[in-house]
N, C-alpha and C positions, 0 to 999 in steps of 0.2 A: 506495498500499501504505498503510497506516495504524502508522505505524513504535510505537505507542500502544495497539495493541491489547489490551484487558483480559482476552483468552480467550485470548493467544500462550502456550506451554509448558507449559498446565494436565494435568497424568495425567486420564484419566480412566477410570472401571470397565467390565465389560463391561457391566454393568445398563446405566449413561447408553448406551452406541454402541449396545447392542439397541434401548434408547428413541426413539434419532436414527432409525435406519433405518427402523423405523415410521413417528416423524412423518414421513420423506421420500419415504417409499410411498404416506402419506393426501393429505402437498404433491400428489405427480405425479398421482393419482386426480383430486383439488380439478380441476387445472392442465388435463389432458386433456378431464377433462365438461365444464369452462368453453369452454376452444377449438373440442375436436371435432377434436383436430392432432396429427400428436406431438409430442411430447416428448423436447429431450435431456436428461438429470444428468450431470452433471461430477460425479466426484467425486475425491481428490486419495492416492496413497498413502502411509499413514502407518506406521511398522513399531512398535510397542509401545503402551504407553499415550497415548502424548503424540503427540494428531491432529493437533492447530494450531499452526503455528511458520510464522518467517518465511517457509523456505523452501517451507511448501507452499500458502501465499500466493503466493509466485512460480511456482509450478508453475503452478495456478493462475489467478491472473492473466494467462500466459502463454498458457494451451490457451484458457481462455474468450476473447481475443481474435483465435488463430486461428478459433476457433469463429466469432464472430461474420464473420470475414472471410469466411469460408468461403460462412455462409450469407444476412450481409448485409440485405438487402431482405426474406427472406422469413420473418426474426423477428417476430415478433409480441408474445410475454411473454419479459420474462429478470427474474430473480434471483437474487441470491449471498447464501450465509451463509459468515460465520467463524464458527464456535462450538467448545467448545474438546473439540468431536467431532468437526470437521473441514471443512474446506473443500466449499460445497458449489453449483453453477448450476444452473439450471436454464432452460432456453431452451424455449417453444413455436416450433415453428418449421413454416409451410404449402409442405408438399410431403410429394412419395411418401416411406413413410417404409423402406424397401429402400436409395432414393438415398439416403436421412441417415444411414442406417446406414454405408453402404460411405463417405459423406464422413469419418464419425464416426472409421472402423478405419483409413484413411486416416492418418490426422490422430495417432492412435498411435502409427503407425508412423513416418511421415516424420517427425514434430514433434521437435527437441533432446530436450525435455524429456517428449513424448505415452508413452513406458513409464511414466513416477512418472503417469498420470492414466486414471483408471476412465471411458471416456465409454459410459455405457448412452442406449439409444434404446429407449421403448415407443411402442407404436401405439395404437390406439382400447380396444383390451381388454385395455390396462393392462398387459402382457407384455414383457419387456427382448427384442428379437428376438438373436439369435449371430449370432456371425462365422461361421458355420458356414449360415444362411440367405441369406448375403448371399456364398456363397463363399470365404470365405475361413478358414484351419487359426485352430484355438484357437488362445490368448497362448501365450504360452511364458515358462517363469522368465525373470529377470533375468541370475540369477548360471550355469545351466545347458544352458538352452534347451531342457528340458523341460515338460510341458506347463502350466502356470503353477500349476493346481487341482491336478496329483496335489503339487506340492513344500509346497504351504502347505499340504495336507492333513497329509501323511505331516513337517512341520515339516523338510525336507528341509537347510534353512539358516536358518542362528544368528542372531539379530534384529542382531544387532552385523555383520553378515556382509553381510545385507541391508541395515543402515544409512550400511552404507561404501559402497554400489556405487551406493545412491541420492544422496549427496554427492558419490561419483564421477562422477555423471552433470551434478546440479548446478553443482558448478566444471564444468567443459567448458563447459557455456551458460555460465556466467558468462563466462567467459575469455574465448569468444570473441563477447562481447558482441554478442549474439544477443537482448537479453532489452530488454524500452522501458524 
């Protein structure tokens, strides 16, 4: 981790966030077109206007390392960006898109920091696979175990509550000395 990253702790606007999502989608399409293989897109949960912190980098690097271990020699391309709009990694992987998604869902579920990551797997049609397509239930909320999308849309939990929950997960991970 670069402790002197000039992009850390910078609040962003909704416009910047939406622009970053569009740029990420363009890059995903370009990589899929170039390699004609499935793509993993890793982003890290960050509540509020600040999307890149030392904690999001810690989470991103830990999950990226797990992805590299899981897919090993099947990875044909990797890129990582750490911008004020957040941590993002993209991996082009040679393999069956459904098997890749199952592995990624397992990482989100089993890694101590997995709940703080969003690992999308895109097929050659550029469309992210859903958990349901690989026989898994929808993602649950960090706080109450309901469908995460419902809580996000309804703003069921405050930013402060969510950030406190996220910090608890990171602190527990660090105290177990699980990180690299």
